[in-house]
mmCIF file of the N, C-alpha and C atoms, coordinates in Angstrom:
data_MODEL
# 
_entry.id   MODEL 
# 
loop_
_atom_site.group_PDB 
_atom_site.id 
_atom_site.type_symbol 
_atom_site.label_atom_id 
_atom_site.label_alt_id 
_atom_site.label_comp_id 
_atom_site.label_asym_id 
_atom_site.label_entity_id 
_atom_site.label_seq_id 
_atom_site.pdbx_PDB_ins_code 
_atom_site.Cartn_x 
_atom_site.Cartn_y 
_atom_site.Cartn_z 
_atom_site.occupancy 
_atom_site.B_iso_or_equiv 
_atom_site.pdbx_formal_charge 
_atom_site.auth_seq_id 
_atom_site.auth_comp_id 
_atom_site.auth_asym_id 
_atom_site.auth_atom_id 
_atom_site.pdbx_PDB_model_num 
ATOM 1   N N  . UNK A 1 1  ? 85.742 -180.334 36.817 1.00 0.00 ? 1  UNK A N  1 
ATOM 2   C CA . UNK A 1 1  ? 87.345 -180.161 36.167 1.00 0.00 ? 1  UNK A CA 1 
ATOM 3   C C  . UNK A 1 1  ? 87.947 -179.722 35.501 1.00 0.00 ? 1  UNK A C  1 
ATOM 4   N N  . UNK A 1 2  ? 89.295 -179.807 35.532 1.00 0.00 ? 2  UNK A N  1 
ATOM 5   C CA . UNK A 1 2  ? 90.454 -179.063 34.699 1.00 0.00 ? 2  UNK A CA 1 
ATOM 6   C C  . UNK A 1 2  ? 90.418 -179.660 33.535 1.00 0.00 ? 2  UNK A C  1 
ATOM 7   N N  . UNK A 1 3  ? 90.126 -179.756 32.542 1.00 0.00 ? 3  UNK A N  1 
ATOM 8   C CA . UNK A 1 3  ? 91.047 -179.791 31.333 1.00 0.00 ? 3  UNK A CA 1 
ATOM 9   C C  . UNK A 1 3  ? 92.147 -178.758 30.557 1.00 0.00 ? 3  UNK A C  1 
ATOM 10  N N  . UNK A 1 4  ? 92.629 -180.106 29.870 1.00 0.00 ? 4  UNK A N  1 
ATOM 11  C CA . UNK A 1 4  ? 93.847 -179.604 29.143 1.00 0.00 ? 4  UNK A CA 1 
ATOM 12  C C  . UNK A 1 4  ? 94.598 -180.878 28.025 1.00 0.00 ? 4  UNK A C  1 
ATOM 13  N N  . UNK A 1 5  ? 95.193 -180.246 27.331 1.00 0.00 ? 5  UNK A N  1 
ATOM 14  C CA . UNK A 1 5  ? 95.944 -181.414 26.167 1.00 0.00 ? 5  UNK A CA 1 
ATOM 15  C C  . UNK A 1 5  ? 94.990 -182.068 25.567 1.00 0.00 ? 5  UNK A C  1 
ATOM 16  N N  . UNK A 1 6  ? 95.439 -183.467 25.769 1.00 0.00 ? 6  UNK A N  1 
ATOM 17  C CA . UNK A 1 6  ? 94.968 -184.616 25.565 1.00 0.00 ? 6  UNK A CA 1 
ATOM 18  C C  . UNK A 1 6  ? 93.905 -185.257 25.810 1.00 0.00 ? 6  UNK A C  1 
ATOM 19  N N  . UNK A 1 7  ? 93.626 -184.655 27.304 1.00 0.00 ? 7  UNK A N  1 
ATOM 20  C CA . UNK A 1 7  ? 92.357 -185.000 28.122 1.00 0.00 ? 7  UNK A CA 1 
ATOM 21  C C  . UNK A 1 7  ? 91.743 -184.943 27.459 1.00 0.00 ? 7  UNK A C  1 
ATOM 22  N N  . UNK A 1 8  ? 90.873 -186.529 27.576 1.00 0.00 ? 8  UNK A N  1 
ATOM 23  C CA . UNK A 1 8  ? 88.908 -185.381 26.953 1.00 0.00 ? 8  UNK A CA 1 
ATOM 24  C C  . UNK A 1 8  ? 88.100 -186.367 27.065 1.00 0.00 ? 8  UNK A C  1 
ATOM 25  N N  . UNK A 1 9  ? 88.160 -186.851 29.030 1.00 0.00 ? 9  UNK A N  1 
ATOM 26  C CA . UNK A 1 9  ? 87.092 -187.011 29.526 1.00 0.00 ? 9  UNK A CA 1 
ATOM 27  C C  . UNK A 1 9  ? 87.992 -186.924 31.309 1.00 0.00 ? 9  UNK A C  1 
ATOM 28  N N  . UNK A 1 10 ? 86.557 -185.466 31.761 1.00 0.00 ? 10 UNK A N  1 
ATOM 29  C CA . UNK A 1 10 ? 87.074 -185.613 32.638 1.00 0.00 ? 10 UNK A CA 1 
ATOM 30  C C  . UNK A 1 10 ? 86.362 -185.653 33.977 1.00 0.00 ? 10 UNK A C  1 
ATOM 31  N N  . UNK A 1 11 ? 85.965 -186.784 35.686 1.00 0.00 ? 11 UNK A N  1 
ATOM 32  C CA . UNK A 1 11 ? 85.042 -187.326 36.008 1.00 0.00 ? 11 UNK A CA 1 
ATOM 33  C C  . UNK A 1 11 ? 85.041 -186.450 37.808 1.00 0.00 ? 11 UNK A C  1 
ATOM 34  N N  . UNK A 1 12 ? 84.315 -186.054 38.601 1.00 0.00 ? 12 UNK A N  1 
ATOM 35  C CA . UNK A 1 12 ? 84.475 -185.649 38.925 1.00 0.00 ? 12 UNK A CA 1 
ATOM 36  C C  . UNK A 1 12 ? 83.488 -185.802 40.619 1.00 0.00 ? 12 UNK A C  1 
ATOM 37  N N  . UNK A 1 13 ? 83.794 -186.570 41.732 1.00 0.00 ? 13 UNK A N  1 
ATOM 38  C CA . UNK A 1 13 ? 82.621 -186.157 42.427 1.00 0.00 ? 13 UNK A CA 1 
ATOM 39  C C  . UNK A 1 13 ? 83.778 -186.427 43.829 1.00 0.00 ? 13 UNK A C  1 
ATOM 40  N N  . UNK A 1 14 ? 82.484 -184.962 44.570 1.00 0.00 ? 14 UNK A N  1 
ATOM 41  C CA . UNK A 1 14 ? 82.742 -184.419 46.066 1.00 0.00 ? 14 UNK A CA 1 
ATOM 42  C C  . UNK A 1 14 ? 81.580 -184.666 46.287 1.00 0.00 ? 14 UNK A C  1 
ATOM 43  N N  . UNK A 1 15 ? 82.217 -184.782 48.133 1.00 0.00 ? 15 UNK A N  1 
ATOM 44  C CA . UNK A 1 15 ? 80.834 -184.583 49.107 1.00 0.00 ? 15 UNK A CA 1 
ATOM 45  C C  . UNK A 1 15 ? 81.443 -183.125 49.700 1.00 0.00 ? 15 UNK A C  1 
ATOM 46  N N  . UNK A 1 16 ? 80.235 -183.260 50.199 1.00 0.00 ? 16 UNK A N  1 
ATOM 47  C CA . UNK A 1 16 ? 79.388 -181.424 50.864 1.00 0.00 ? 16 UNK A CA 1 
ATOM 48  C C  . UNK A 1 16 ? 78.281 -181.982 51.356 1.00 0.00 ? 16 UNK A C  1 
ATOM 49  N N  . UNK A 1 17 ? 78.034 -181.456 52.158 1.00 0.00 ? 17 UNK A N  1 
ATOM 50  C CA . UNK A 1 17 ? 76.951 -181.001 53.154 1.00 0.00 ? 17 UNK A CA 1 
ATOM 51  C C  . UNK A 1 17 ? 75.524 -182.772 53.187 1.00 0.00 ? 17 UNK A C  1 
ATOM 52  N N  . UNK A 1 18 ? 76.731 -183.615 53.480 1.00 0.00 ? 18 UNK A N  1 
ATOM 53  C CA . UNK A 1 18 ? 75.620 -184.591 53.060 1.00 0.00 ? 18 UNK A CA 1 
ATOM 54  C C  . UNK A 1 18 ? 75.391 -184.971 52.212 1.00 0.00 ? 18 UNK A C  1 
ATOM 55  N N  . UNK A 1 19 ? 75.605 -184.731 50.853 1.00 0.00 ? 19 UNK A N  1 
ATOM 56  C CA . UNK A 1 19 ? 74.680 -184.744 49.777 1.00 0.00 ? 19 UNK A CA 1 
ATOM 57  C C  . UNK A 1 19 ? 77.188 -185.541 48.738 1.00 0.00 ? 19 UNK A C  1 
ATOM 58  N N  . UNK A 1 20 ? 76.516 -185.636 47.824 1.00 0.00 ? 20 UNK A N  1 
ATOM 59  C CA . UNK A 1 20 ? 77.235 -186.104 46.116 1.00 0.00 ? 20 UNK A CA 1 
ATOM 60  C C  . UNK A 1 20 ? 77.036 -185.744 45.378 1.00 0.00 ? 20 UNK A C  1 
ATOM 61  N N  . UNK A 1 21 ? 77.948 -184.669 44.735 1.00 0.00 ? 21 UNK A N  1 
ATOM 62  C CA . UNK A 1 21 ? 78.113 -183.670 43.566 1.00 0.00 ? 21 UNK A CA 1 
ATOM 63  C C  . UNK A 1 21 ? 78.667 -184.830 42.553 1.00 0.00 ? 21 UNK A C  1 
ATOM 64  N N  . UNK A 1 22 ? 78.381 -185.017 41.335 1.00 0.00 ? 22 UNK A N  1 
ATOM 65  C CA . UNK A 1 22 ? 78.877 -185.962 40.020 1.00 0.00 ? 22 UNK A CA 1 
ATOM 66  C C  . UNK A 1 22 ? 78.980 -184.556 39.063 1.00 0.00 ? 22 UNK A C  1 
ATOM 67  N N  . UNK A 1 23 ? 80.053 -184.759 38.077 1.00 0.00 ? 23 UNK A N  1 
ATOM 68  C CA . UNK A 1 23 ? 80.728 -184.101 36.938 1.00 0.00 ? 23 UNK A CA 1 
ATOM 69  C C  . UNK A 1 23 ? 81.285 -184.306 35.976 1.00 0.00 ? 23 UNK A C  1 
ATOM 70  N N  . UNK A 1 24 ? 81.167 -183.472 35.050 1.00 0.00 ? 24 UNK A N  1 
ATOM 71  C CA . UNK A 1 24 ? 81.317 -184.608 34.035 1.00 0.00 ? 24 UNK A CA 1 
ATOM 72  C C  . UNK A 1 24 ? 81.565 -183.780 32.646 1.00 0.00 ? 24 UNK A C  1 
ATOM 73  N N  . UNK A 1 25 ? 83.267 -183.699 32.504 1.00 0.00 ? 25 UNK A N  1 
ATOM 74  C CA . UNK A 1 25 ? 82.853 -182.105 31.115 1.00 0.00 ? 25 UNK A CA 1 
ATOM 75  C C  . UNK A 1 25 ? 83.930 -183.682 29.606 1.00 0.00 ? 25 UNK A C  1 
ATOM 76  N N  . UNK A 1 26 ? 83.056 -183.574 28.838 1.00 0.00 ? 26 UNK A N  1 
ATOM 77  C CA . UNK A 1 26 ? 83.424 -185.155 27.778 1.00 0.00 ? 26 UNK A CA 1 
ATOM 78  C C  . UNK A 1 26 ? 84.329 -183.930 26.285 1.00 0.00 ? 26 UNK A C  1 
ATOM 79  N N  . UNK A 1 27 ? 85.276 -184.199 25.576 1.00 0.00 ? 27 UNK A N  1 
ATOM 80  C CA . UNK A 1 27 ? 85.260 -183.647 24.165 1.00 0.00 ? 27 UNK A CA 1 
ATOM 81  C C  . UNK A 1 27 ? 84.014 -184.446 24.019 1.00 0.00 ? 27 UNK A C  1 
ATOM 82  N N  . UNK A 1 28 ? 83.232 -184.203 22.887 1.00 0.00 ? 28 UNK A N  1 
ATOM 83  C CA . UNK A 1 28 ? 81.944 -184.079 21.972 1.00 0.00 ? 28 UNK A CA 1 
ATOM 84  C C  . UNK A 1 28 ? 82.428 -186.019 20.567 1.00 0.00 ? 28 UNK A C  1 
ATOM 85  N N  . UNK A 1 29 ? 84.166 -185.085 20.324 1.00 0.00 ? 29 UNK A N  1 
ATOM 86  C CA . UNK A 1 29 ? 84.113 -186.986 19.102 1.00 0.00 ? 29 UNK A CA 1 
ATOM 87  C C  . UNK A 1 29 ? 84.333 -187.466 19.886 1.00 0.00 ? 29 UNK A C  1 
ATOM 88  N N  . UNK A 1 30 ? 84.779 -187.653 21.381 1.00 0.00 ? 30 UNK A N  1 
ATOM 89  C CA . UNK A 1 30 ? 85.181 -189.143 22.269 1.00 0.00 ? 30 UNK A CA 1 
ATOM 90  C C  . UNK A 1 30 ? 83.807 -189.760 23.128 1.00 0.00 ? 30 UNK A C  1 
ATOM 91  N N  . UNK A 1 31 ? 83.481 -188.519 23.397 1.00 0.00 ? 31 UNK A N  1 
ATOM 92  C CA . UNK A 1 31 ? 82.134 -189.288 24.233 1.00 0.00 ? 31 UNK A CA 1 
ATOM 93  C C  . UNK A 1 31 ? 80.977 -188.843 23.365 1.00 0.00 ? 31 UNK A C  1 
ATOM 94  N N  . UNK A 1 32 ? 80.258 -189.072 22.106 1.00 0.00 ? 32 UNK A N  1 
ATOM 95  C CA . UNK A 1 32 ? 79.140 -188.759 20.849 1.00 0.00 ? 32 UNK A CA 1 
ATOM 96  C C  . UNK A 1 32 ? 77.981 -188.120 23.128 1.00 0.00 ? 32 UNK A C  1 
ATOM 97  N N  . UNK A 1 33 ? 77.722 -189.237 23.569 1.00 0.00 ? 33 UNK A N  1 
ATOM 98  C CA . UNK A 1 33 ? 76.048 -189.374 24.140 1.00 0.00 ? 33 UNK A CA 1 
ATOM 99  C C  . UNK A 1 33 ? 77.193 -189.198 25.780 1.00 0.00 ? 33 UNK A C  1 
ATOM 100 N N  . UNK A 1 34 ? 77.445 -187.917 25.985 1.00 0.00 ? 34 UNK A N  1 
ATOM 101 C CA . UNK A 1 34 ? 77.836 -188.061 27.606 1.00 0.00 ? 34 UNK A CA 1 
ATOM 102 C C  . UNK A 1 34 ? 76.280 -188.157 28.747 1.00 0.00 ? 34 UNK A C  1 
ATOM 103 N N  . UNK A 1 35 ? 75.447 -187.306 28.267 1.00 0.00 ? 35 UNK A N  1 
ATOM 104 C CA . UNK A 1 35 ? 73.815 -188.385 29.361 1.00 0.00 ? 35 UNK A CA 1 
ATOM 105 C C  . UNK A 1 35 ? 74.047 -189.699 29.118 1.00 0.00 ? 35 UNK A C  1 
ATOM 106 N N  . UNK A 1 36 ? 74.196 -190.615 28.283 1.00 0.00 ? 36 UNK A N  1 
ATOM 107 C CA . UNK A 1 36 ? 74.109 -191.841 29.245 1.00 0.00 ? 36 UNK A CA 1 
ATOM 108 C C  . UNK A 1 36 ? 75.537 -192.473 30.203 1.00 0.00 ? 36 UNK A C  1 
ATOM 109 N N  . UNK A 1 37 ? 76.796 -191.434 29.811 1.00 0.00 ? 37 UNK A N  1 
ATOM 110 C CA . UNK A 1 37 ? 77.395 -191.768 30.912 1.00 0.00 ? 37 UNK A CA 1 
ATOM 111 C C  . UNK A 1 37 ? 76.843 -191.419 32.000 1.00 0.00 ? 37 UNK A C  1 
ATOM 112 N N  . UNK A 1 38 ? 76.580 -189.745 32.159 1.00 0.00 ? 38 UNK A N  1 
ATOM 113 C CA . UNK A 1 38 ? 75.654 -189.228 33.532 1.00 0.00 ? 38 UNK A CA 1 
ATOM 114 C C  . UNK A 1 38 ? 74.842 -190.434 34.185 1.00 0.00 ? 38 UNK A C  1 
ATOM 115 N N  . UNK A 1 39 ? 73.771 -191.327 33.070 1.00 0.00 ? 39 UNK A N  1 
ATOM 116 C CA . UNK A 1 39 ? 72.492 -191.370 33.826 1.00 0.00 ? 39 UNK A CA 1 
ATOM 117 C C  . UNK A 1 39 ? 73.219 -193.199 34.483 1.00 0.00 ? 39 UNK A C  1 
ATOM 118 N N  . UNK A 1 40 ? 74.267 -193.052 34.415 1.00 0.00 ? 40 UNK A N  1 
ATOM 119 C CA . UNK A 1 40 ? 74.720 -194.586 35.090 1.00 0.00 ? 40 UNK A CA 1 
ATOM 120 C C  . UNK A 1 40 ? 75.300 -193.717 37.133 1.00 0.00 ? 40 UNK A C  1 
ATOM 121 N N  . UNK A 1 41 ? 75.722 -192.723 36.816 1.00 0.00 ? 41 UNK A N  1 
ATOM 122 C CA . UNK A 1 41 ? 76.542 -192.030 37.767 1.00 0.00 ? 41 UNK A CA 1 
ATOM 123 C C  . UNK A 1 41 ? 75.963 -192.849 39.124 1.00 0.00 ? 41 UNK A C  1 
ATOM 124 N N  . UNK A 1 42 ? 74.449 -191.976 39.613 1.00 0.00 ? 42 UNK A N  1 
ATOM 125 C CA . UNK A 1 42 ? 73.795 -192.659 40.479 1.00 0.00 ? 42 UNK A CA 1 
ATOM 126 C C  . UNK A 1 42 ? 73.463 -194.524 40.424 1.00 0.00 ? 42 UNK A C  1 
ATOM 127 N N  . UNK A 1 43 ? 73.741 -194.830 39.802 1.00 0.00 ? 43 UNK A N  1 
ATOM 128 C CA . UNK A 1 43 ? 73.072 -196.607 39.935 1.00 0.00 ? 43 UNK A CA 1 
ATOM 129 C C  . UNK A 1 43 ? 73.874 -196.937 40.578 1.00 0.00 ? 43 UNK A C  1 
ATOM 130 N N  . UNK A 1 44 ? 75.592 -196.822 39.332 1.00 0.00 ? 44 UNK A N  1 
ATOM 131 C CA . UNK A 1 44 ? 76.577 -196.964 40.636 1.00 0.00 ? 44 UNK A CA 1 
ATOM 132 C C  . UNK A 1 44 ? 76.914 -196.923 41.438 1.00 0.00 ? 44 UNK A C  1 
ATOM 133 N N  . UNK A 1 45 ? 76.898 -195.974 41.442 1.00 0.00 ? 45 UNK A N  1 
ATOM 134 C CA . UNK A 1 45 ? 77.580 -195.106 43.278 1.00 0.00 ? 45 UNK A CA 1 
ATOM 135 C C  . UNK A 1 45 ? 76.833 -196.376 44.446 1.00 0.00 ? 45 UNK A C  1 
ATOM 136 N N  . UNK A 1 46 ? 75.247 -196.054 43.461 1.00 0.00 ? 46 UNK A N  1 
ATOM 137 C CA . UNK A 1 46 ? 74.615 -196.773 44.811 1.00 0.00 ? 46 UNK A CA 1 
ATOM 138 C C  . UNK A 1 46 ? 74.776 -198.455 45.378 1.00 0.00 ? 46 UNK A C  1 
ATOM 139 N N  . UNK A 1 47 ? 75.246 -199.056 43.689 1.00 0.00 ? 47 UNK A N  1 
ATOM 140 C CA . UNK A 1 47 ? 76.337 -200.689 44.884 1.00 0.00 ? 47 UNK A CA 1 
ATOM 141 C C  . UNK A 1 47 ? 77.456 -200.302 45.052 1.00 0.00 ? 47 UNK A C  1 
ATOM 142 N N  . UNK A 1 48 ? 78.084 -199.257 44.962 1.00 0.00 ? 48 UNK A N  1 
ATOM 143 C CA . UNK A 1 48 ? 79.081 -198.875 45.400 1.00 0.00 ? 48 UNK A CA 1 
ATOM 144 C C  . UNK A 1 48 ? 78.942 -198.755 47.065 1.00 0.00 ? 48 UNK A C  1 
ATOM 145 N N  . UNK A 1 49 ? 77.504 -197.982 47.119 1.00 0.00 ? 49 UNK A N  1 
ATOM 146 C CA . UNK A 1 49 ? 76.682 -198.510 48.679 1.00 0.00 ? 49 UNK A CA 1 
ATOM 147 C C  . UNK A 1 49 ? 76.868 -198.390 49.465 1.00 0.00 ? 49 UNK A C  1 
ATOM 148 N N  . UNK A 1 50 ? 76.096 -200.075 48.036 1.00 0.00 ? 50 UNK A N  1 
ATOM 149 C CA . UNK A 1 50 ? 75.270 -201.462 49.149 1.00 0.00 ? 50 UNK A CA 1 
ATOM 150 C C  . UNK A 1 50 ? 76.655 -202.035 49.835 1.00 0.00 ? 50 UNK A C  1 
ATOM 151 N N  . UNK A 1 51 ? 77.763 -202.381 48.539 1.00 0.00 ? 51 UNK A N  1 
ATOM 152 C CA . UNK A 1 51 ? 78.891 -203.141 48.730 1.00 0.00 ? 51 UNK A CA 1 
ATOM 153 C C  . UNK A 1 51 ? 79.333 -202.520 50.461 1.00 0.00 ? 51 UNK A C  1 
ATOM 154 N N  . UNK A 1 52 ? 79.877 -201.642 50.455 1.00 0.00 ? 52 UNK A N  1 
ATOM 155 C CA . UNK A 1 52 ? 80.386 -200.902 51.790 1.00 0.00 ? 52 UNK A CA 1 
ATOM 156 C C  . UNK A 1 52 ? 79.797 -200.956 52.627 1.00 0.00 ? 52 UNK A C  1 
ATOM 157 N N  . UNK A 1 53 ? 77.918 -201.241 52.870 1.00 0.00 ? 53 UNK A N  1 
ATOM 158 C CA . UNK A 1 53 ? 77.406 -200.935 53.845 1.00 0.00 ? 53 UNK A CA 1 
ATOM 159 C C  . UNK A 1 53 ? 77.980 -203.236 54.404 1.00 0.00 ? 53 UNK A C  1 
ATOM 160 N N  . UNK A 1 54 ? 77.060 -203.721 53.283 1.00 0.00 ? 54 UNK A N  1 
ATOM 161 C CA . UNK A 1 54 ? 77.625 -204.948 53.255 1.00 0.00 ? 54 UNK A CA 1 
ATOM 162 C C  . UNK A 1 54 ? 78.985 -205.736 53.904 1.00 0.00 ? 54 UNK A C  1 
ATOM 163 N N  . UNK A 1 55 ? 80.298 -204.879 53.617 1.00 0.00 ? 55 UNK A N  1 
ATOM 164 C CA . UNK A 1 55 ? 81.454 -205.546 54.142 1.00 0.00 ? 55 UNK A CA 1 
ATOM 165 C C  . UNK A 1 55 ? 82.298 -205.259 55.359 1.00 0.00 ? 55 UNK A C  1 
ATOM 166 N N  . UNK A 1 56 ? 82.830 -205.766 56.020 1.00 0.00 ? 56 UNK A N  1 
ATOM 167 C CA . UNK A 1 56 ? 83.622 -205.962 57.559 1.00 0.00 ? 56 UNK A CA 1 
ATOM 168 C C  . UNK A 1 56 ? 83.880 -204.605 57.291 1.00 0.00 ? 56 UNK A C  1 
ATOM 169 N N  . UNK A 1 57 ? 82.874 -203.797 58.911 1.00 0.00 ? 57 UNK A N  1 
ATOM 170 C CA . UNK A 1 57 ? 83.793 -202.944 59.128 1.00 0.00 ? 57 UNK A CA 1 
ATOM 171 C C  . UNK A 1 57 ? 84.447 -202.422 60.313 1.00 0.00 ? 57 UNK A C  1 
ATOM 172 N N  . UNK A 1 58 ? 85.210 -203.731 60.784 1.00 0.00 ? 58 UNK A N  1 
ATOM 173 C CA . UNK A 1 58 ? 86.575 -203.606 61.481 1.00 0.00 ? 58 UNK A CA 1 
ATOM 174 C C  . UNK A 1 58 ? 87.411 -203.864 60.754 1.00 0.00 ? 58 UNK A C  1 
ATOM 175 N N  . UNK A 1 59 ? 87.659 -204.222 59.026 1.00 0.00 ? 59 UNK A N  1 
ATOM 176 C CA . UNK A 1 59 ? 88.814 -204.295 58.136 1.00 0.00 ? 59 UNK A CA 1 
ATOM 177 C C  . UNK A 1 59 ? 88.243 -203.499 56.981 1.00 0.00 ? 59 UNK A C  1 
ATOM 178 N N  . UNK A 1 60 ? 89.061 -202.932 56.318 1.00 0.00 ? 60 UNK A N  1 
ATOM 179 C CA . UNK A 1 60 ? 89.144 -201.818 55.346 1.00 0.00 ? 60 UNK A CA 1 
ATOM 180 C C  . UNK A 1 60 ? 88.855 -203.247 54.138 1.00 0.00 ? 60 UNK A C  1 
ATOM 181 N N  . UNK A 1 61 ? 87.833 -202.902 52.654 1.00 0.00 ? 61 UNK A N  1 
ATOM 182 C CA . UNK A 1 61 ? 88.015 -204.034 51.318 1.00 0.00 ? 61 UNK A CA 1 
ATOM 183 C C  . UNK A 1 61 ? 88.709 -203.738 49.792 1.00 0.00 ? 61 UNK A C  1 
ATOM 184 N N  . UNK A 1 62 ? 88.961 -204.175 49.689 1.00 0.00 ? 62 UNK A N  1 
ATOM 185 C CA . UNK A 1 62 ? 89.936 -204.628 48.949 1.00 0.00 ? 62 UNK A CA 1 
ATOM 186 C C  . UNK A 1 62 ? 88.359 -204.863 47.239 1.00 0.00 ? 62 UNK A C  1 
ATOM 187 N N  . UNK A 1 63 ? 89.286 -204.822 46.187 1.00 0.00 ? 63 UNK A N  1 
ATOM 188 C CA . UNK A 1 63 ? 88.908 -205.118 45.589 1.00 0.00 ? 63 UNK A CA 1 
ATOM 189 C C  . UNK A 1 63 ? 88.206 -206.546 45.128 1.00 0.00 ? 63 UNK A C  1 
ATOM 190 N N  . UNK A 1 64 ? 89.841 -206.966 45.678 1.00 0.00 ? 64 UNK A N  1 
ATOM 191 C CA . UNK A 1 64 ? 89.657 -208.918 45.941 1.00 0.00 ? 64 UNK A CA 1 
ATOM 192 C C  . UNK A 1 64 ? 87.135 -209.715 46.661 1.00 0.00 ? 64 UNK A C  1 
ATOM 193 N N  . UNK A 1 65 ? 87.889 -208.482 47.447 1.00 0.00 ? 65 UNK A N  1 
ATOM 194 C CA . UNK A 1 65 ? 86.972 -208.998 48.615 1.00 0.00 ? 65 UNK A CA 1 
ATOM 195 C C  . UNK A 1 65 ? 84.474 -208.536 47.857 1.00 0.00 ? 65 UNK A C  1 
ATOM 196 N N  . UNK A 1 66 ? 85.548 -207.221 47.945 1.00 0.00 ? 66 UNK A N  1 
ATOM 197 C CA . UNK A 1 66 ? 84.230 -206.752 46.961 1.00 0.00 ? 66 UNK A CA 1 
ATOM 198 C C  . UNK A 1 66 ? 83.536 -207.557 45.811 1.00 0.00 ? 66 UNK A C  1 
ATOM 199 N N  . UNK A 1 67 ? 85.111 -208.086 45.021 1.00 0.00 ? 67 UNK A N  1 
ATOM 200 C CA . UNK A 1 67 ? 83.984 -209.663 44.236 1.00 0.00 ? 67 UNK A CA 1 
ATOM 201 C C  . UNK A 1 67 ? 83.739 -210.376 44.568 1.00 0.00 ? 67 UNK A C  1 
ATOM 202 N N  . UNK A 1 68 ? 84.105 -211.181 45.827 1.00 0.00 ? 68 UNK A N  1 
ATOM 203 C CA . UNK A 1 68 ? 83.813 -212.284 46.800 1.00 0.00 ? 68 UNK A CA 1 
ATOM 204 C C  . UNK A 1 68 ? 81.867 -212.151 47.085 1.00 0.00 ? 68 UNK A C  1 
ATOM 205 N N  . UNK A 1 69 ? 81.112 -210.402 47.098 1.00 0.00 ? 69 UNK A N  1 
ATOM 206 C CA . UNK A 1 69 ? 79.938 -209.729 47.823 1.00 0.00 ? 69 UNK A CA 1 
ATOM 207 C C  . UNK A 1 69 ? 79.040 -210.262 46.298 1.00 0.00 ? 69 UNK A C  1 
ATOM 208 N N  . UNK A 1 70 ? 80.057 -210.010 45.369 1.00 0.00 ? 70 UNK A N  1 
ATOM 209 C CA . UNK A 1 70 ? 78.400 -209.678 44.209 1.00 0.00 ? 70 UNK A CA 1 
ATOM 210 C C  . UNK A 1 70 ? 78.475 -210.573 42.967 1.00 0.00 ? 70 UNK A C  1 
ATOM 211 N N  . UNK A 1 71 ? 80.266 -211.553 42.983 1.00 0.00 ? 71 UNK A N  1 
ATOM 212 C CA . UNK A 1 71 ? 79.937 -212.774 42.144 1.00 0.00 ? 71 UNK A CA 1 
ATOM 213 C C  . UNK A 1 71 ? 79.719 -213.963 42.564 1.00 0.00 ? 71 UNK A C  1 
ATOM 214 N N  . UNK A 1 72 ? 79.759 -214.720 41.783 1.00 0.00 ? 72 UNK A N  1 
ATOM 215 C CA . UNK A 1 72 ? 78.363 -216.427 42.225 1.00 0.00 ? 72 UNK A CA 1 
ATOM 216 C C  . UNK A 1 72 ? 80.695 -217.192 42.387 1.00 0.00 ? 72 UNK A C  1 
# 
């Protein structure tokens, strides 16, 4: 993730060869513990994957539809 100017946090997500790779570049003043951010990547991505598998594959899922799946 290229950094320039006033950008203090960069997150990249790349898929290649049936794998998903995450990257993070952070300004230490803004994100003193980047490992805390990184540790949430996999669990949150798994939630997105789960939601996509629960959805109707014949139609796209927007934010409202996703919330209806997870909120009571």
